C-alpha positions in Angstrom: 0.0 0.0 0.0 1.4 3.5 -0.9 2.2 6.1 1.7 -0.6 8.4 0.6 -3.3 5.7 0.9 -2.2 4.4 4.3 -2.5 7.0 7.1 -0.7 4.6 9.5 2.4 4.8 7.5 2.6 8.6 8.0 1.8 8.9 11.7 3.2 12.4 12.0 1.0 13.7 9.3 4.0 14.9 7.1 2.8 16.1 3.7 4.9 14.6 0.9 6.7 17.2 -1.3 4.7 16.2 -4.4 1.4 16.8 -2.6 2.6 20.2 -1.5 3.7 21.1 -5.0 0.3 19.9 -6.4 -1.5 22.1 -3.8 0.6 25.1 -4.7 -0.1 24.6 -8.4 -3.8 24.3 -7.7 -3.7 27.7 -5.8 -1.9 29.3 -8.8 -4.5 27.9 -11.2 -7.3 29.3 -9.1 -5.7 32.8 -8.9 -4.9 32.8 -12.7 -8.6 31.9 -13.5 -9.8 34.7 -11.3 -7.5 37.5 -12.5 -7.8 36.5 -16.1 -11.6 36.9 -15.9 -11.4 40.1 -14.0 -9.0 41.5 -16.5 -11.7 41.2 -19.2 -13.5 44.1 -17.5 -10.8 46.6 -18.3 -11.8 49.1 -20.9 -9.8 51.6 -23.1 -9.1 54.8 -21.2 -9.9 53.4 -17.8 -8.1 54.6 -14.7 -7.8 51.5 -12.5 -6.6 50.7 -9.0 -5.5 47.2 -8.3 -5.5 46.2 -4.6 -2.8 44.4 -2.7 -2.3 40.7 -3.4 -4.1 38.8 -6.1 -5.5 41.9 -8.0 -2.0 43.2 -8.7 -1.6 40.1 -11.0 -4.1 41.7 -13.4 -1.4 44.1 -14.6 0.1 41.1 -16.5 -3.2 40.3 -18.2 -4.4 43.5 -19.7 -6.3 42.4 -22.9 -4.5 43.2 -26.2 -5.4 46.5 -27.7 -6.8 47.9 -24.4 -5.0 50.8 -22.9 -5.6 51.4 -19.2 -3.7 53.5 -16.7 -3.0 51.7 -13.4 -2.9 53.7 -10.3 -1.2 52.8 -7.0 -2.2 54.7 -3.9 1.4 55.2 -2.8 1.7 57.8 -5.6 2.2 56.2 -9.0 0.1 56.6 -12.1 1.2 54.3 -14.9 2.0 51.0 -13.2 3.2 48.4 -15.7 3.5 44.6 -15.5 5.7 42.8 -12.9 9.4 43.1 -13.9 11.3 40.1 -15.2 13.7 38.4 -12.7 16.9 40.4 -12.6 15.4 43.6 -13.9 13.8 44.8 -10.7 14.2 48.4 -9.7 13.8 48.7 -5.9 12.7 52.3 -6.2 9.6 51.3 -8.3 7.1 49.7 -5.9 3.3 49.5 -5.6 1.2 49.9 -2.5 2.0 46.3 -1.5 5.7 47.1 -1.6 6.2 44.8 -4.6 8.6 45.8 -7.4 6.8 46.9 -10.5 7.6 48.5 -13.9 6.5 51.8 -15.4 4.9 52.6 -18.7 5.7 55.6 -21.0 4.3 58.7 -19.3 4.3 57.3 -15.8 4.0 60.1 -13.2 4.8 60.1 -9.5 3.2 62.2 -6.7 2.5 62.3 -3.0 0.0 60.1 -1.2 -2.1 63.3 -0.6 -2.4 63.8 -4.3 -3.1 60.1 -4.9 -6.0 60.1 -2.4 -7.3 63.4 -3.9 -7.5 61.5 -7.2 -9.3 58.6 -5.5 -11.7 60.6 -3.3 -12.4 62.9 -6.3 -14.0 60.0 -8.1 -11.4 59.8 -10.9 -10.9 56.0 -10.6 -13.1 54.1 -13.0 -12.5 50.7 -11.6 -11.2 49.3 -8.3 -10.3 45.6 -8.1 -9.5 44.4 -4.6 -9.5 41.3 -2.4 -11.9 40.4 0.4 -12.3 38.2 3.4 -16.1 38.4 3.2 -18.8 39.8 0.9 -22.5 39.5 1.5 -25.7 39.6 -0.5 -26.1 43.3 0.0 -22.7 44.0 -1.5 -21.2 44.8 1.9 -17.4 44.3 2.0 -15.1 43.1 4.8 -11.4 43.1 3.8 -9.3 44.9 6.3 -9.4 43.4 9.7 -9.9 40.2 11.6 -10.6 40.9 15.3 -7.8 39.7 17.6 -5.2 39.6 14.8 -2.6 42.2 14.2 -3.3 44.4 11.1 -1.0 47.0 9.5 -3.9 49.3 9.0 -6.9 49.8 6.6 -4.8 51.1 3.8 -6.7 52.8 1.0 -9.5 50.3 0.7 -12.2 52.4 2.4 -11.5 55.4 0.2 -11.4 53.2 -2.9 -14.7 51.4 -2.4 -16.5 54.6 -1.4 -15.2 56.6 -4.4 -14.5 54.3 -7.4 -17.1 54.1 -10.1 -17.2 50.3 -10.0 -15.8 47.8 -7.5 -14.9 44.2 -8.4 -13.9 41.8 -5.6 -11.4 39.0 -6.6 -11.1 36.2 -4.0 -11.2 32.5 -3.6 -14.8 31.2 -3.1 -14.2 29.6 0.3 -11.7 29.8 3.2 -8.9 27.4 3.5 -11.1 25.2 5.7 -14.0 25.3 3.3 -16.2 27.9 4.9 -18.1 30.2 2.6 -16.8 33.7 2.1 -19.9 34.9 0.2 -22.4 35.3 3.1 -25.9 36.4 3.9 -24.4 39.0 6.2 -20.7 39.8 6.8 -19.4 38.9 10.3 -16.1 40.8 10.1 -15.7 44.6 10.5 -16.9 46.3 7.3 -14.8 48.2 4.9 -17.8 49.6 3.1 -21.6 49.3 2.9 -23.2 48.2 -0.4 -20.1 49.0 -2.4 -19.4 45.7 -4.3 -20.7 45.5 -7.9 -19.2 42.1 -8.9 -17.6 39.1 -7.3 -15.0 37.0 -9.2 -13.9 33.7 -7.8 -12.4 30.5 -9.2 -15.9 29.1 -9.3 -18.1 31.9 -10.5 -18.8 35.4 -11.7 -21.5 37.0 -9.6 -23.2 40.3 -10.0 -24.6 42.2 -7.0 -28.1 43.6 -7.6 -30.9 45.1 -5.4 -32.6 41.8 -5.6 -29.6 39.7 -4.5 -26.6 37.9 -6.0 -27.0 36.9 -9.6 -24.9 34.0 -10.8 -23.9 35.0 -14.3 -21.0 32.7 -15.1 -19.6 29.4 -13.7 -16.2 27.9 -14.2 -15.7 25.0 -16.6 -16.5 21.7 -15.0 -18.4 23.3 -12.1 -22.1 22.9 -11.5 -24.6 25.4 -10.3 -25.3 23.1 -7.3 -21.6 23.1 -6.4 -21.4 26.9 -6.5 -24.5 27.2 -4.3 -23.2 24.7 -1.7 -20.0 26.8 -1.4 -22.1 30.0 -1.0 -24.1 30.9 2.1 -26.1 33.6 0.4 -28.9 32.5 -2.0 -27.9 32.8 -5.6 -30.3 33.9 -8.4 -29.6 32.2 -11.7 -29.2 34.5 -14.6 -31.3 33.6 -17.6 -28.1 34.0 -19.7 -25.9 31.9 -17.4 -22.8 30.8 -19.2 -19.4 29.3 -18.8 -16.8 31.7 -17.4 -14.3 33.0 -19.9 -10.6 32.7 -19.0 -9.5 35.5 -21.3 
């Protein structure tokens, strides 16, 4: 009997390296599916803010022929894709302190000017991560009670001021609990601010009537999406398979 099929042969619960590698690859696949789908919402001429973490990967997936200007709230307008290994410039960083590249015409300014742009309603699209989203479009993404946090960052300003907000996140927590809820349980970042939710399982639109399931990932059933979602989902009459870009 193999090591994986016999729990008694692995009494300490050590996870074999191949299993760890497969799990990491699965996580990467999930993230790629999410960011590729979200990137399809970029439109010519948009000013876009990409939140820390998964959303920043969208910079590498801007659709061909689409010109957008990516803004980072630490004071950079014109963020490019991630740099190739060995070409990093430590002076070029985004709000998540990751090295980035610049495009032709990139400009730099203070955080005060950056937030004046955000609060002035000049961001067409904000794409950010979340810990929880509920059926009213409420968002919780900045704090878990009892755990140390660095601060709320610019999320509260972005969700209150951007013309459209897309949340990109995995559909459930690491232990399988839903992250799309009837009502958020964590401290809120913003009330009724989310327009669309993108996960590895589905593309969901927030409406006054509730959450509308518009697209599902290849190989995933509607029943599986609903089981992974606490909030009730409304099936779109035009439900289709999610595009991966």
